[in-house]
Each structure stands twice: as structure tokens, then as C-alpha cells.
C-alpha positions in Angstrom: 28.2 -39.2 -15.8 24.4 -40.6 -16.7 23.0 -37.9 -19.2 20.0 -36.9 -17.6 19.1 -36.9 -13.5 16.4 -40.0 -12.0 13.5 -38.3 -12.2 10.4 -40.9 -11.3 6.9 -40.3 -9.5 6.3 -41.0 -6.2 5.1 -44.6 -6.7 5.7 -47.4 -8.5 3.6 -49.8 -10.2 4.7 -54.0 -9.4 3.7 -56.1 -12.1 4.7 -59.5 -10.5 1.3 -60.6 -10.6 1.0 -60.1 -14.0 2.8 -62.6 -15.0 0.7 -65.5 -13.7 -1.1 -67.2 -16.0 -4.9 -66.4 -14.5 -5.8 -70.3 -14.2 -6.5 -71.2 -10.7 -3.8 -72.1 -8.6 -0.9 -71.6 -11.6 1.2 -68.2 -9.7 2.6 -66.8 -7.2 -0.7 -64.8 -6.3 -3.6 -66.6 -7.6 -4.9 -63.1 -9.3 -7.8 -63.4 -12.5 -6.5 -60.8 -14.6 -7.6 -60.3 -17.7 -6.7 -57.9 -20.7 -9.1 -55.5 -20.4 -8.7 -55.3 -16.8 -5.2 -54.1 -17.1 -6.1 -52.0 -19.9 -8.5 -50.0 -17.4 -5.0 -50.1 -14.7 -2.8 -48.2 -17.2 -5.2 -45.9 -18.5 -6.3 -44.8 -15.0 -1.9 -44.7 -13.7 -1.0 -42.8 -16.6 -4.2 -40.3 -15.9 -2.7 -39.7 -12.9 0.6 -38.9 -13.7 2.6 -42.2 -12.2 3.7 -43.4 -15.2 6.5 -45.6 -13.5 6.0 -49.5 -14.5 7.9 -51.9 -12.6 8.4 -55.7 -14.2 11.0 -58.7 -14.7 11.8 -61.7 -16.8 11.4 -63.5 -13.6 7.9 -62.4 -13.2 6.4 -65.4 -15.5 9.3 -65.9 -17.1 8.6 -62.8 -19.8 4.9 -63.4 -19.3 4.9 -59.8 -17.2 6.8 -58.2 -19.8 4.3 -59.3 -22.5 1.5 -57.9 -20.5 2.5 -55.2 -19.6 3.8 -54.1 -23.4 -0.2 -55.4 -24.5 -1.9 -53.0 -21.4 0.6 -50.2 -22.4 0.0 -50.0 -26.5 -2.0 -47.2 -26.2 0.3 -44.9 -24.9 3.1 -43.2 -26.4 6.7 -44.3 -25.0 7.3 -40.9 -23.7 4.3 -41.2 -21.8 5.6 -44.2 -19.4 8.7 -45.1 -17.7 9.6 -49.0 -17.8 11.7 -50.8 -15.3 13.0 -54.2 -15.3 15.6 -56.3 -14.4 18.6 -58.5 -15.1 18.1 -62.2 -13.2 21.6 -64.2 -12.7 19.9 -67.4 -12.1 18.7 -67.0 -15.5 21.5 -66.4 -17.4 22.2 -67.8 -20.5 25.7 -69.0 -21.1 26.1 -66.6 -24.3 29.4 -64.6 -24.7 27.2 -61.7 -22.2 24.2 -62.7 -21.0 23.2 -59.4 -19.7 22.9 -57.8 -22.8 21.3 -61.1 -24.2 18.3 -60.4 -21.4 17.5 -57.3 -21.8 17.6 -57.4 -25.6 15.1 -60.0 -24.9 13.2 -57.7 -22.3 13.2 -54.9 -24.9 11.9 -57.2 -27.8 8.9 -58.0 -24.9 8.2 -54.8 -24.5 8.2 -53.3 -27.6 11.0 -50.5 -26.8 14.3 -49.9 -28.0 15.5 -48.6 -24.0 14.3 -49.0 -20.1 14.8 -46.3 -18.1 15.8 -48.2 -15.4 17.3 -51.4 -15.2 18.2 -54.0 -12.4 20.4 -56.4 -11.0 17.8 -58.4 -9.3 19.4 -60.2 -6.8 23.2 -59.7 -5.8 24.7 -63.4 -6.9 27.6 -62.4 -8.0 28.0 -58.5 -7.7 31.6 -58.3 -9.7 30.5 -60.4 -12.7 27.2 -59.3 -13.6 27.6 -55.0 -12.7 30.6 -54.4 -15.4 28.2 -55.4 -18.4 25.8 -53.0 -17.6 28.7 -50.4 -18.5 28.2 -50.6 -22.3 24.5 -50.7 -22.5 24.7 -47.1 -20.7 26.6 -45.8 -22.9 24.2 -46.9 -25.8 21.5 -45.5 -23.9 19.9 -49.0 -23.9 19.5 -48.5 -20.2 19.3 -45.0 -18.9 19.9 -45.4 -15.3 20.8 -48.6 -12.8 19.7 -50.0 -9.8 20.3 -52.9 -7.4 17.9 -54.7 -5.9 17.7 -57.4 -2.7 21.7 -56.2 -2.0 23.0 -54.9 1.0 25.1 -51.9 1.8 28.4 -54.0 0.7 27.3 -54.9 -2.0 26.0 -51.2 -3.0 28.6 -50.3 -2.0 30.8 -52.6 -4.8 28.4 -52.2 -7.4 28.8 -48.0 -7.3 32.4 -48.5 -7.3 32.5 -50.6 -10.6 30.0 -48.1 -12.0 31.8 -44.9 -11.0 35.4 -46.1 -12.8 33.4 -45.7 -15.6 31.5 -42.6 -14.9 28.3 -44.2 -13.9 27.0 -45.0 -10.7 24.2 -46.9 -8.8 20.9 -44.6 -9.1 18.4 -46.9 -7.0 18.3 -49.3 -4.2 14.8 -51.9 -4.4 14.4 -53.6 -1.4 12.0 -55.7 0.6 10.9 -52.7 3.1 7.0 -52.6 4.9 6.4 -51.8 8.2 6.6 -56.0 9.2 10.1 -55.9 7.3 12.4 -53.1 8.3 15.7 -54.8 7.2 17.0 -52.1 5.2 16.0 -49.1 7.5 18.3 -51.2 10.5 21.1 -51.8 8.7 21.8 -48.3 7.1 20.7 -48.7 3.7 18.0 -45.5 4.0 20.5 -43.3 5.2 22.8 -44.1 2.7 20.2 -43.8 -0.2 19.2 -40.3 1.9 22.7 -39.0 1.9 24.2 -40.2 -1.3 20.7 -39.1 -3.7 19.5 -42.8 -4.3 16.2 -43.2 -4.6 15.0 -46.1 -2.4 12.1 -48.6 -3.8 10.7 -50.4 -1.7 8.9 -53.3 -2.6 6.2 -55.5 -0.9 4.9 -52.4 1.2 1.2 -54.2 1.5 3.1 -58.0 2.4 1.9 -59.0 -1.0 -2.4 -58.0 0.7 -1.6 -58.9 4.1 -1.4 -55.6 5.5 -4.4 -53.9 3.5 -6.5 -54.9 6.7 -8.7 -56.9 3.7 -7.7 -60.8 5.0 -7.8 -61.9 8.7 -8.2 -65.0 9.8 -12.2 -65.4 8.7 -11.0 -64.4 5.4 -7.5 -65.8 4.4 -5.5 -65.1 0.9 -6.3 -66.6 -1.8 -6.1 -70.7 -1.2 -3.1 -72.8 -3.0 -1.7 -69.4 -3.5 2.2 -69.5 -2.7 1.0 -66.5 -0.6 -1.3 -67.7 1.0 0.6 -70.2 2.4 3.0 -67.3 3.4 0.9 -65.2 5.3 -2.2 -67.4 6.1 -0.7 -68.6 9.3 0.2 -65.4 10.7 -3.3 -62.9 9.9 -4.1 -63.4 13.4 -1.1 -61.5 15.1 -1.9 -59.0 12.5 -5.3 -57.7 13.7 -3.7 -55.2 16.0 -1.8 -53.7 13.8 -4.4 -54.2 10.6 -7.4 -52.6 13.2 -4.9 -50.1 13.8 -3.8 -48.9 9.7 -7.4 -48.6 9.7 -8.6 -46.4 12.3 -5.7 -43.8 11.0 -7.1 -44.1 8.1 -10.8 -43.9 8.8 -10.0 -40.1 10.1 -9.1 -39.2 6.4 -11.3 -41.4 4.7 -8.7 -43.8 3.6 -8.0 -47.5 4.1 -5.6 -49.5 6.0 -3.7 -50.1 2.6 -3.3 -46.4 2.4 -2.0 -46.0 5.5 0.8 -48.7 4.5 1.8 -46.9 1.8 2.1 -43.6 3.6 4.1 -44.7 5.8 6.4 -46.1 3.2 6.3 -42.2 1.6 6.8 -40.6 4.9 10.1 -43.1 5.8 11.8 -41.3 2.4 11.1 -44.3 0.1 8.8 -44.4 -3.2 7.0 -47.5 -2.7 6.0 -50.1 -5.7 2.6 -51.1 -5.2 1.8 -54.6 -6.7 -1.3 -53.1 -9.3 -4.0 -55.5 -10.7 -7.3 -53.4 -9.9 -7.8 -49.9 -11.0 -9.0 -49.4 -7.7 -5.6 -49.6 -6.2 -4.4 -46.6 -8.5 -7.5 -44.5 -6.1 -5.9 -45.8 -2.9 -2.3 -44.8 -4.2 -3.5 -41.9 -5.0 -5.3 -41.4 -1.4 -1.8 -42.1 0.2 0.3 -39.5 -1.4 -2.1 -37.2 0.2 -1.8 -38.7 3.7 0.6 -36.8 5.8 1.3 -39.1 9.0 2.4 -37.8 12.2 5.6 -38.4 13.7 3.5 -40.3 17.0 1.3 -42.4 14.0 4.4 -43.9 12.5 5.9 -44.7 16.0 2.7 -46.4 16.9 2.6 -48.3 14.0 5.9 -49.4 13.9 5.7 -50.4 18.1 2.5 -52.4 16.8 4.4 -54.0 13.9 7.4 -55.2 16.3 4.5 -57.2 18.8 3.4 -58.7 16.2 6.9 -60.4 15.7 6.3 -61.7 12.6 8.8 -62.7 9.7 8.2 -62.0 6.5 11.7 -62.3 4.6 11.4 -64.0 1.2 13.4 -67.0 0.5 15.2 -65.2 -2.0 15.9 -62.7 0.1 19.2 -62.4 2.3 19.6 -60.5 5.4 20.7 -56.8 4.4 
């Protein structure tokens, strides 16, 4: 079996936006990032004990991994955990594309191992899961997770790893107030019953659930997320207003409430972090205990908004 239990902080930091070049209109998020700003993000996160950094080759074709390594340069490797991904669509044509992609990630990240290694999406579970086994045995990866997999695919990956004495220890799917398909498909229940950590990404729907954006203050023009969300912001107003009101009673923001909801549902949110102030919000969220009635009310408002935020890369779970 795996050498040690999977123990990670209650919140993970996502670096998808770190793959943006910073040039106007270049990148998914349209974020303006600086090396000093990201170093400040890392310092604040580390000082709060939130030390798991989630990245992927696919984020800026390796750029996010390189930028993350620069930002973490002042920290000892024992002080943080790294999570990165094998993306089948980017596989090379060598004898072992999984090991090759991991090797490139390790070089960019400046380390000899990653704490959590994911199959980014289920292009071919039977093909891409077995190559993880020698990497687990070698210690280059400590734990395995699957991302964007449905229940059947999770079970198959787990079976393949199980035959070698390992298992799927984590699942990472899109999960938010607006997108609860993993819950409806029984994946959250499965994770609870089998001691599998469920990581929820896009908890804030790329900013649309922060309460910061609305029809009068849309997401950055020209960014991919603006194209997805700006048209539905009016339908989210009742939900984000209620989240804001719930937060106000606790000295917190709508975004903090969205994160607190994901934690209350038994998941580990992966929060895209580009500013040090976002760390404060996640810390506040960890201190928020939502009542069952508040959770039910938020979910009802989210259902009433009737917005489909499934990403183009996602299959129905």
C-alpha cells in the first residue's frame, strides 16, 4: 500500500491563472500577475499553514509550474506539498508518456517528487492508469488522484491500482453551488465511504460567485471567462446577494461563503489564487459554520438561477 496516509490542508491553492503570460488578452483569465505579487501570495499561504499547491502542465503549457517553482524558491521542500497532472491530450509518443510528462514537471518544479499526481481527464483509463504504478513504487509520486472522472472511471482506475497494492486516494472535479453533478452522481458519497479526498475546483466559478462581478462590473473583457459568465451574471444576483448577506453577519464576503459551503459539503476547495488578499478570505471561510437551513437556501437559489457552467472539457459525471 501507499507509504503514508494522505494528509493535506483543508484548502488547496490552484495555479491555473499562473499560466497566463500577463499580456493583455493572452490567457484564460486575463490576470495581471507579477513575480513579487505571487511570492507574497506564497508567503501568506505558507504562514497560514495552507501549503498545498495544485498545478498542471496544461496551465500555460508548463508556464504555471515554472512560475510556481520561482514563487516557492524561498521555502524548503518539506514545507509545502505539490500537486500536478498528467494530461492525456498532451501525451508525447515515447515509450512511457506518463513518466516523460512527470519528468518534465519535476524539472520545472525543481523537485524529485510530487505529493499528489493526477490523471487530468479520463481519455483512456485502462491505458493511462497502469503507468502510474512504477512511479508510485519509485517514490516519484506519493499519492494518485483522478480528475474529471465519472463514477465508473473512478472505480476502474481504483481497480487497476488496487491490483498493485495502491488506490485512488483523491478525486478532483468541478463542484460549486452552480454545478453539483458530482454530488448527484454519488461521487461525494463514494469518497466519504471509501476515505477518498474530494477536491472541488471552480468553487467560485472563476469569480462569478464572488459577488464582485455583476452586470455593471463584468469579468475582464476579452478573457475566456468573460465569454462564459458575463451573460449570466444577472441571473446570479439573488444568489450572490444572499451569500453576501450571510457573510456580512460573520464579517466575511460572498466568496468566503461559497468556500465555506464547499467545506461544509465535505470537500477540499481548490481556490485559484492570484492575490494575497484571497488567502485572508479562505482563512475566514475555514472559520465559518453554515447552518443546514443556510446551505439548503443557497442551493435552492443556485438551482433557481438555472445556469449551466459545465466546462467544455467536462463530460457529465
